[in-house]
FIGUMI-935172 format. One record per residue (C-alpha): x, y, z. Coordinates in Angstrom, 2 decimals, padded with zeros to 5 digits, m for minus. Layout:
N
> x | y | z
> X | Y | Z .
...
END
This chain:
473
> x | y | z
> 141.01 | 142.32 | 089.96 .
> 141.00 | 141.46 | 086.25 .
> 137.58 | 140.91 | 084.73 .
> 136.81 | 137.39 | 083.48 .
> 134.30 | 136.59 | 080.75 .
> 132.61 | 133.21 | 080.12 .
> 130.37 | 133.81 | 077.13 .
> 130.48 | 130.10 | 076.21 .
> 128.65 | 129.37 | 079.49 .
> 125.67 | 131.42 | 078.33 .
> 125.62 | 130.48 | 074.65 .
> 122.07 | 129.05 | 074.79 .
> 119.64 | 131.17 | 072.78 .
> 117.47 | 131.69 | 075.88 .
> 120.20 | 133.87 | 077.40 .
> 120.25 | 136.11 | 074.34 .
> 116.47 | 136.45 | 074.65 .
> 116.71 | 137.36 | 078.35 .
> 119.46 | 139.88 | 077.53 .
> 117.31 | 141.42 | 074.81 .
> 114.23 | 141.58 | 077.08 .
> 116.30 | 143.18 | 079.87 .
> 117.62 | 145.82 | 077.48 .
> 114.11 | 146.67 | 076.25 .
> 112.92 | 147.08 | 079.85 .
> 116.04 | 148.97 | 080.90 .
> 116.93 | 146.35 | 083.52 .
> 120.20 | 144.72 | 084.59 .
> 119.99 | 140.90 | 084.63 .
> 122.26 | 138.05 | 085.68 .
> 122.23 | 134.26 | 085.72 .
> 123.15 | 133.15 | 089.22 .
> 123.42 | 130.13 | 091.48 .
> 123.30 | 126.46 | 090.50 .
> 123.58 | 126.93 | 086.73 .
> 126.82 | 128.90 | 087.08 .
> 128.21 | 126.60 | 089.77 .
> 127.50 | 123.47 | 087.71 .
> 129.03 | 125.02 | 084.59 .
> 132.35 | 125.40 | 086.39 .
> 132.02 | 121.92 | 087.90 .
> 131.27 | 120.49 | 084.42 .
> 128.18 | 118.76 | 085.82 .
> 126.22 | 118.37 | 082.57 .
> 123.08 | 119.95 | 081.16 .
> 121.08 | 122.30 | 083.35 .
> 117.42 | 121.59 | 084.03 .
> 116.75 | 124.88 | 085.82 .
> 118.15 | 128.40 | 085.58 .
> 117.87 | 131.24 | 088.11 .
> 117.78 | 134.79 | 086.77 .
> 118.12 | 137.77 | 089.09 .
> 117.29 | 141.25 | 087.82 .
> 117.59 | 144.70 | 089.35 .
> 113.89 | 145.43 | 089.20 .
> 110.78 | 143.29 | 088.65 .
> 111.41 | 139.61 | 087.97 .
> 107.75 | 139.20 | 087.02 .
> 107.94 | 141.95 | 084.37 .
> 111.10 | 140.41 | 082.94 .
> 109.56 | 136.92 | 082.77 .
> 106.52 | 138.23 | 080.90 .
> 108.72 | 140.20 | 078.49 .
> 110.90 | 137.11 | 077.82 .
> 107.79 | 135.00 | 077.19 .
> 106.57 | 137.54 | 074.63 .
> 109.86 | 137.28 | 072.71 .
> 109.92 | 133.46 | 072.64 .
> 108.22 | 131.25 | 070.04 .
> 104.80 | 129.99 | 071.22 .
> 104.92 | 132.47 | 074.15 .
> 105.29 | 129.94 | 077.01 .
> 102.97 | 130.41 | 079.98 .
> 104.40 | 132.45 | 082.86 .
> 103.62 | 131.26 | 086.40 .
> 103.58 | 134.24 | 088.76 .
> 104.16 | 134.00 | 092.51 .
> 103.26 | 137.51 | 093.65 .
> 103.87 | 136.82 | 097.34 .
> 107.53 | 136.11 | 096.61 .
> 107.88 | 138.50 | 093.68 .
> 109.02 | 135.67 | 091.43 .
> 107.92 | 134.18 | 088.13 .
> 108.75 | 131.00 | 086.23 .
> 108.44 | 129.74 | 082.68 .
> 109.41 | 126.54 | 080.89 .
> 111.36 | 126.60 | 077.65 .
> 112.80 | 123.52 | 075.89 .
> 112.61 | 121.36 | 079.06 .
> 114.38 | 124.02 | 081.14 .
> 112.67 | 125.77 | 084.06 .
> 113.70 | 129.42 | 084.27 .
> 112.92 | 131.36 | 087.43 .
> 113.03 | 135.16 | 087.52 .
> 113.39 | 137.15 | 090.71 .
> 114.14 | 140.77 | 091.53 .
> 117.37 | 141.39 | 093.44 .
> 116.56 | 141.77 | 097.11 .
> 117.77 | 142.27 | 100.65 .
> 116.56 | 140.00 | 103.44 .
> 116.13 | 140.34 | 107.18 .
> 114.99 | 137.57 | 109.51 .
> 113.10 | 137.18 | 112.78 .
> 113.95 | 134.59 | 115.45 .
> 110.79 | 132.51 | 114.93 .
> 110.77 | 132.00 | 111.16 .
> 112.99 | 131.23 | 108.20 .
> 110.74 | 133.41 | 106.01 .
> 112.53 | 136.74 | 105.65 .
> 111.30 | 140.31 | 105.39 .
> 112.23 | 141.24 | 101.82 .
> 113.07 | 144.59 | 100.25 .
> 114.46 | 145.61 | 096.87 .
> 118.22 | 145.54 | 096.53 .
> 121.13 | 145.44 | 094.11 .
> 123.19 | 142.48 | 092.85 .
> 125.59 | 142.64 | 095.81 .
> 122.64 | 142.49 | 098.24 .
> 121.33 | 139.44 | 096.41 .
> 124.70 | 137.70 | 096.45 .
> 125.05 | 138.47 | 100.19 .
> 121.84 | 136.54 | 100.94 .
> 122.99 | 133.36 | 099.11 .
> 123.69 | 130.27 | 101.20 .
> 127.21 | 129.48 | 099.93 .
> 129.95 | 131.29 | 098.05 .
> 129.74 | 128.69 | 095.26 .
> 126.04 | 129.58 | 094.82 .
> 126.70 | 133.34 | 094.77 .
> 128.54 | 133.21 | 091.42 .
> 126.80 | 135.30 | 088.75 .
> 127.29 | 135.86 | 085.02 .
> 126.15 | 139.11 | 083.45 .
> 123.48 | 139.03 | 080.74 .
> 123.84 | 142.76 | 080.07 .
> 124.95 | 143.97 | 076.65 .
> 127.78 | 146.08 | 078.10 .
> 129.53 | 143.18 | 079.89 .
> 127.80 | 140.03 | 078.58 .
> 129.36 | 136.91 | 080.16 .
> 131.35 | 138.71 | 082.87 .
> 131.81 | 136.68 | 086.06 .
> 130.84 | 138.48 | 089.27 .
> 132.38 | 136.63 | 092.19 .
> 132.61 | 138.88 | 095.29 .
> 133.32 | 136.01 | 097.72 .
> 135.93 | 134.04 | 095.75 .
> 133.49 | 131.24 | 095.06 .
> 135.63 | 130.06 | 092.15 .
> 138.50 | 129.38 | 094.57 .
> 136.13 | 127.45 | 096.85 .
> 134.95 | 125.38 | 093.88 .
> 138.54 | 124.52 | 093.02 .
> 139.38 | 123.70 | 096.66 .
> 136.16 | 121.72 | 097.25 .
> 135.09 | 123.95 | 100.16 .
> 131.60 | 124.95 | 101.32 .
> 131.63 | 128.40 | 102.88 .
> 128.93 | 130.99 | 103.58 .
> 129.25 | 134.47 | 102.01 .
> 128.65 | 136.18 | 105.37 .
> 129.05 | 135.15 | 109.04 .
> 128.01 | 131.45 | 109.13 .
> 126.49 | 131.82 | 112.58 .
> 124.04 | 134.40 | 111.23 .
> 123.51 | 132.59 | 107.92 .
> 122.48 | 129.32 | 109.59 .
> 120.51 | 130.92 | 112.40 .
> 118.53 | 133.06 | 109.94 .
> 117.56 | 130.09 | 107.75 .
> 118.33 | 126.76 | 109.44 .
> 117.38 | 124.83 | 106.28 .
> 120.77 | 125.99 | 104.97 .
> 122.38 | 123.60 | 107.46 .
> 120.68 | 120.69 | 105.70 .
> 121.62 | 122.14 | 102.33 .
> 125.28 | 122.42 | 103.41 .
> 125.34 | 118.74 | 104.28 .
> 123.49 | 117.82 | 101.10 .
> 125.98 | 119.73 | 098.92 .
> 128.89 | 118.21 | 100.84 .
> 127.42 | 114.79 | 100.02 .
> 126.57 | 115.49 | 096.38 .
> 129.82 | 117.26 | 095.50 .
> 132.09 | 115.47 | 097.98 .
> 133.09 | 118.91 | 099.34 .
> 134.34 | 119.77 | 102.82 .
> 132.35 | 122.17 | 105.01 .
> 134.82 | 124.74 | 106.35 .
> 135.50 | 124.52 | 110.09 .
> 133.76 | 127.79 | 111.05 .
> 130.65 | 126.71 | 109.13 .
> 130.67 | 123.24 | 110.68 .
> 130.95 | 124.75 | 114.17 .
> 128.10 | 127.19 | 113.36 .
> 125.86 | 124.33 | 112.21 .
> 126.50 | 122.44 | 115.46 .
> 125.86 | 125.59 | 117.49 .
> 122.57 | 126.30 | 115.68 .
> 121.40 | 122.69 | 115.32 .
> 118.39 | 123.19 | 117.59 .
> 117.15 | 125.96 | 115.25 .
> 116.16 | 123.15 | 112.88 .
> 112.92 | 122.85 | 114.86 .
> 111.47 | 125.86 | 112.99 .
> 111.83 | 124.04 | 109.65 .
> 108.93 | 121.93 | 108.39 .
> 109.46 | 118.18 | 108.40 .
> 108.66 | 118.10 | 104.68 .
> 111.56 | 120.44 | 103.81 .
> 113.93 | 118.46 | 106.02 .
> 112.91 | 115.16 | 104.41 .
> 113.33 | 116.67 | 100.94 .
> 116.98 | 117.42 | 101.77 .
> 117.36 | 114.07 | 103.50 .
> 116.16 | 112.24 | 100.39 .
> 118.74 | 114.13 | 098.33 .
> 121.46 | 112.97 | 100.74 .
> 120.04 | 109.45 | 100.52 .
> 120.23 | 109.62 | 096.71 .
> 123.95 | 110.46 | 096.69 .
> 126.59 | 108.03 | 095.48 .
> 127.85 | 107.61 | 099.07 .
> 125.09 | 108.63 | 101.53 .
> 127.27 | 107.96 | 104.60 .
> 129.14 | 111.24 | 103.95 .
> 125.95 | 113.16 | 104.70 .
> 124.77 | 111.00 | 107.58 .
> 128.14 | 111.23 | 109.34 .
> 127.95 | 115.03 | 109.04 .
> 124.36 | 115.02 | 110.31 .
> 125.51 | 113.00 | 113.32 .
> 128.59 | 115.14 | 113.94 .
> 126.57 | 118.38 | 113.90 .
> 123.81 | 116.99 | 116.19 .
> 121.17 | 117.37 | 113.46 .
> 120.55 | 113.63 | 113.13 .
> 119.56 | 113.39 | 116.80 .
> 116.67 | 115.76 | 116.04 .
> 115.62 | 114.11 | 112.79 .
> 116.07 | 110.35 | 113.38 .
> 116.99 | 109.76 | 117.04 .
> 116.38 | 106.03 | 116.46 .
> 119.65 | 105.93 | 114.52 .
> 121.60 | 107.71 | 117.27 .
> 120.34 | 105.05 | 119.69 .
> 122.34 | 102.49 | 117.67 .
> 125.64 | 104.23 | 118.40 .
> 128.24 | 102.79 | 120.68 .
> 129.69 | 099.44 | 121.72 .
> 128.93 | 097.89 | 125.09 .
> 131.15 | 095.30 | 126.74 .
> 130.03 | 092.90 | 129.45 .
> 132.27 | 090.13 | 130.77 .
> 134.61 | 090.59 | 127.83 .
> 131.85 | 090.27 | 125.23 .
> 131.13 | 093.15 | 122.84 .
> 128.57 | 093.78 | 120.12 .
> 129.34 | 095.77 | 116.97 .
> 128.50 | 099.46 | 116.63 .
> 125.22 | 099.19 | 114.76 .
> 125.21 | 102.86 | 113.73 .
> 128.39 | 102.65 | 111.69 .
> 127.40 | 099.21 | 110.43 .
> 124.12 | 100.72 | 109.19 .
> 125.93 | 103.43 | 107.23 .
> 128.13 | 100.78 | 105.61 .
> 124.99 | 098.88 | 104.56 .
> 123.50 | 102.06 | 103.04 .
> 126.69 | 102.71 | 101.07 .
> 126.79 | 099.07 | 099.94 .
> 123.21 | 099.07 | 098.71 .
> 123.70 | 102.42 | 096.94 .
> 126.17 | 100.72 | 094.59 .
> 123.36 | 098.43 | 093.38 .
> 120.17 | 100.48 | 093.44 .
> 118.95 | 104.05 | 092.96 .
> 115.62 | 103.20 | 094.63 .
> 115.50 | 105.72 | 097.48 .
> 112.97 | 103.60 | 099.41 .
> 115.20 | 100.54 | 099.32 .
> 117.99 | 102.80 | 100.58 .
> 115.63 | 103.90 | 103.39 .
> 115.08 | 100.22 | 104.21 .
> 118.86 | 099.80 | 104.48 .
> 119.07 | 102.83 | 106.78 .
> 116.34 | 101.51 | 109.07 .
> 116.90 | 097.75 | 108.87 .
> 118.51 | 097.57 | 112.35 .
> 116.61 | 100.30 | 114.26 .
> 114.89 | 097.62 | 116.33 .
> 118.24 | 096.54 | 117.79 .
> 118.47 | 099.33 | 120.38 .
> 115.18 | 098.53 | 122.16 .
> 115.72 | 094.73 | 121.95 .
> 119.37 | 094.57 | 123.06 .
> 120.00 | 092.17 | 125.96 .
> 122.94 | 090.36 | 127.48 .
> 122.94 | 086.89 | 129.00 .
> 125.88 | 084.84 | 130.25 .
> 124.82 | 081.83 | 128.17 .
> 124.63 | 083.43 | 124.72 .
> 126.09 | 086.93 | 125.12 .
> 124.43 | 089.85 | 123.32 .
> 121.06 | 089.23 | 121.65 .
> 118.59 | 091.33 | 119.65 .
> 115.62 | 088.97 | 119.57 .
> 112.73 | 090.05 | 117.31 .
> 114.54 | 093.28 | 116.35 .
> 113.16 | 092.95 | 112.80 .
> 109.56 | 092.84 | 114.06 .
> 110.12 | 095.71 | 116.51 .
> 111.98 | 097.70 | 113.84 .
> 109.18 | 097.28 | 111.29 .
> 106.72 | 098.70 | 113.85 .
> 109.07 | 101.63 | 114.49 .
> 109.12 | 102.50 | 110.77 .
> 105.48 | 103.68 | 110.90 .
> 106.09 | 106.01 | 113.85 .
> 109.29 | 107.36 | 112.27 .
> 107.59 | 108.07 | 108.93 .
> 104.66 | 109.71 | 110.72 .
> 106.94 | 111.95 | 112.82 .
> 108.77 | 113.08 | 109.68 .
> 105.48 | 113.55 | 107.78 .
> 106.66 | 111.10 | 105.16 .
> 104.12 | 109.18 | 103.02 .
> 102.22 | 106.54 | 105.01 .
> 101.42 | 104.67 | 101.80 .
> 102.87 | 101.73 | 099.87 .
> 106.36 | 103.28 | 100.13 .
> 106.22 | 103.08 | 103.92 .
> 104.74 | 099.55 | 103.77 .
> 107.57 | 098.49 | 101.44 .
> 110.19 | 099.77 | 103.93 .
> 108.33 | 098.01 | 106.77 .
> 108.30 | 094.75 | 104.83 .
> 112.00 | 094.96 | 104.02 .
> 112.87 | 095.62 | 107.68 .
> 110.61 | 092.79 | 108.87 .
> 112.09 | 090.25 | 106.43 .
> 115.67 | 091.54 | 106.52 .
> 117.11 | 088.56 | 108.45 .
> 115.15 | 085.80 | 106.73 .
> 117.52 | 085.22 | 103.78 .
> 120.50 | 085.40 | 106.16 .
> 119.10 | 082.50 | 108.23 .
> 118.16 | 080.72 | 105.00 .
> 121.69 | 080.97 | 103.64 .
> 122.90 | 078.41 | 106.18 .
> 120.18 | 075.83 | 105.38 .
> 118.55 | 076.29 | 101.98 .
> 115.40 | 074.13 | 102.09 .
> 112.61 | 074.19 | 099.52 .
> 109.95 | 074.88 | 102.15 .
> 111.85 | 077.85 | 103.64 .
> 112.46 | 079.31 | 100.17 .
> 108.77 | 078.90 | 099.24 .
> 107.72 | 080.77 | 102.38 .
> 110.26 | 083.53 | 101.77 .
> 109.11 | 084.01 | 098.16 .
> 105.46 | 083.98 | 099.26 .
> 106.04 | 086.55 | 102.02 .
> 108.30 | 088.84 | 099.95 .
> 106.22 | 088.59 | 096.76 .
> 107.37 | 090.96 | 094.03 .
> 109.91 | 092.49 | 096.42 .
> 112.04 | 089.33 | 096.70 .
> 114.87 | 090.77 | 094.56 .
> 114.90 | 093.98 | 096.60 .
> 115.09 | 091.92 | 099.78 .
> 118.03 | 089.89 | 098.46 .
> 119.81 | 093.13 | 097.43 .
> 119.33 | 094.44 | 100.99 .
> 120.64 | 091.26 | 102.59 .
> 123.73 | 091.16 | 100.39 .
> 124.43 | 094.80 | 101.29 .
> 124.23 | 093.74 | 104.95 .
> 127.49 | 091.79 | 104.56 .
> 130.05 | 094.15 | 106.10 .
> 132.63 | 091.69 | 107.41 .
> 136.23 | 092.71 | 106.81 .
> 137.34 | 089.06 | 106.67 .
> 137.82 | 088.31 | 102.93 .
> 137.17 | 084.57 | 103.34 .
> 133.91 | 085.16 | 105.22 .
> 132.89 | 087.88 | 102.75 .
> 133.36 | 085.50 | 099.82 .
> 131.58 | 082.63 | 101.58 .
> 128.56 | 084.74 | 102.58 .
> 128.13 | 086.02 | 099.03 .
> 128.40 | 082.49 | 097.66 .
> 125.71 | 081.39 | 100.14 .
> 123.40 | 084.16 | 098.92 .
> 124.02 | 083.14 | 095.32 .
> 122.83 | 079.65 | 096.31 .
> 119.70 | 081.20 | 097.83 .
> 119.06 | 083.21 | 094.65 .
> 119.50 | 080.05 | 092.56 .
> 117.07 | 078.15 | 094.81 .
> 114.56 | 080.99 | 094.57 .
> 114.65 | 080.81 | 090.76 .
> 114.25 | 077.03 | 090.87 .
> 111.34 | 077.07 | 093.34 .
> 109.55 | 079.91 | 091.55 .
> 109.79 | 078.14 | 088.22 .
> 108.49 | 074.88 | 089.68 .
> 105.99 | 075.94 | 092.35 .
> 104.83 | 079.43 | 091.23 .
> 104.29 | 080.65 | 094.81 .
> 105.00 | 084.37 | 094.33 .
> 101.78 | 086.22 | 095.22 .
> 099.86 | 082.98 | 094.63 .
> 096.27 | 082.29 | 095.66 .
> 095.34 | 078.66 | 096.43 .
> 093.91 | 077.05 | 093.26 .
> 090.72 | 076.06 | 095.13 .
> 088.35 | 079.01 | 095.62 .
> 085.99 | 079.69 | 098.50 .
> 083.07 | 079.08 | 096.15 .
> 084.33 | 075.57 | 095.43 .
> 084.60 | 074.82 | 099.16 .
> 081.03 | 076.09 | 099.71 .
> 079.72 | 073.99 | 096.83 .
> 081.63 | 070.82 | 097.82 .
> 080.24 | 070.82 | 101.38 .
> 077.00 | 072.78 | 100.86 .
> 078.11 | 075.48 | 103.31 .
> 076.97 | 078.95 | 104.21 .
> 079.68 | 081.54 | 105.06 .
> 081.56 | 080.14 | 108.07 .
> 085.00 | 079.94 | 109.68 .
> 085.67 | 076.46 | 108.22 .
> 086.00 | 077.95 | 104.72 .
> 088.89 | 080.15 | 105.86 .
> 090.44 | 077.25 | 107.78 .
> 090.43 | 075.05 | 104.69 .
> 091.90 | 077.78 | 102.46 .
> 094.66 | 078.47 | 105.02 .
> 095.40 | 074.73 | 105.33 .
> 095.74 | 074.42 | 101.53 .
> 098.12 | 077.41 | 101.43 .
> 100.25 | 075.99 | 104.25 .
> 100.37 | 072.54 | 102.62 .
> 101.61 | 074.07 | 099.35 .
> 104.26 | 076.15 | 101.11 .
> 105.41 | 073.11 | 103.12 .
> 105.68 | 071.09 | 099.93 .
> 103.05 | 068.53 | 101.04 .
> 101.02 | 069.08 | 097.87 .
> 101.87 | 070.72 | 094.51 .
> 100.40 | 074.08 | 093.58 .
> 097.87 | 072.43 | 091.22 .
> 094.07 | 072.38 | 091.23 .
> 093.40 | 068.64 | 091.45 .
> 095.89 | 068.01 | 094.25 .
> 094.50 | 070.98 | 096.19 .
> 090.90 | 069.84 | 095.59 .
> 091.68 | 066.38 | 096.97 .
> 093.40 | 067.94 | 099.98 .
> 090.36 | 070.21 | 100.49 .
> 088.07 | 067.15 | 100.71 .
> 090.38 | 065.47 | 103.25 .
> 090.60 | 068.64 | 105.35 .
> 086.81 | 069.11 | 105.21 .
> 086.23 | 065.59 | 106.50 .
> 088.80 | 066.19 | 109.26 .
> 086.75 | 069.23 | 110.32 .
> 083.59 | 067.13 | 110.43 .
> 082.06 | 068.45 | 107.20 .
> 080.02 | 066.28 | 104.86 .
> 080.06 | 066.23 | 101.04 .
> 077.13 | 067.91 | 099.36 .
END
């Protein structure tokens, strides 16, 4: 096979420095993996570079640091025999070439020193086993033992060795396969796809955190449904988010059907991904209908119903996040809120009243625009007339929101009358009536009975106090 050289791929000065350091230490070194793959895919500037050397990666990293201006700090990970340094906003990781062997219970391999071929054998995919030489004798030569270049051109994901062994040894590679298929819009070869399905239960040895990290990368793709359809097809999704699998299927009773909420959900996620890169809003789109499976009922009068599925779904979000060891912080609360409110603008779109808009803006607060983006993504009808009408209705809702906000200022508002004023007006000690009056003022503003202004609220407070049997101080 004729040798191919790609010196323009490694024209950055850092590669010359690594080459020089390798020569001084008498080591062979190569750039491998994502940097090489992305060069051939023309995917822009690299943010991280993997260097493999036949020998000590730690020694090479320290030598490279010594040759660079300002001698960047080297982070050493002795357990893994790796080292990393940062240079001009690029993270460079150094590792010694190695062989790996696995046990049944863990994805952490037994490691021993090896040559370049050994290191390429252990890579997850042929497109990630591509290497370019940094050695003076063959600087820039492409080393491609598994025809990864052909797979790049054909848009195929294939493992260097037997896929059954590759995925069983390190089941996280199954998630990575699906993530790369999503990011690159590549096809997973049939043997690999079958091996993922066969080994899907091996995913249980992977930490939830690592799984979610890959899941978030799928979620961040231009079209996340590619990844989620593969996760479903390979039986991985049933282990990660069974709540989504529960949405699959169409039931028919007495000639009445409901839509397949699983495929509808994936459409919504793709729709919202055109309008936001916020991964948590995309999560809200993915989970907005999970309450439909446990609330599904059929009655002869009205057909299929999913009463309170938003409330049930918002409760399910907490359990789902907890099971996946995802953050139980404001991110989770945001997703819960979006799921809980997800049908409100849809109902509103048929009857846009000031009072309903005020309540929606008050409940959604600063997330009102995110909520509207979610609801517009939820329009998946294939009827062009309905599609146009629904979007026009939502534009009316948006217009009404702007009008009400400008006039009534109800987003995140606090009633203009404070608890201290109520105490002073009626000479009260802390008691339940104070809370009752504040709540009544808030409700009156949201219902449009009084304007969101101090004097009007103060007068209403006095009336409410008298109604509760209080006396002026």
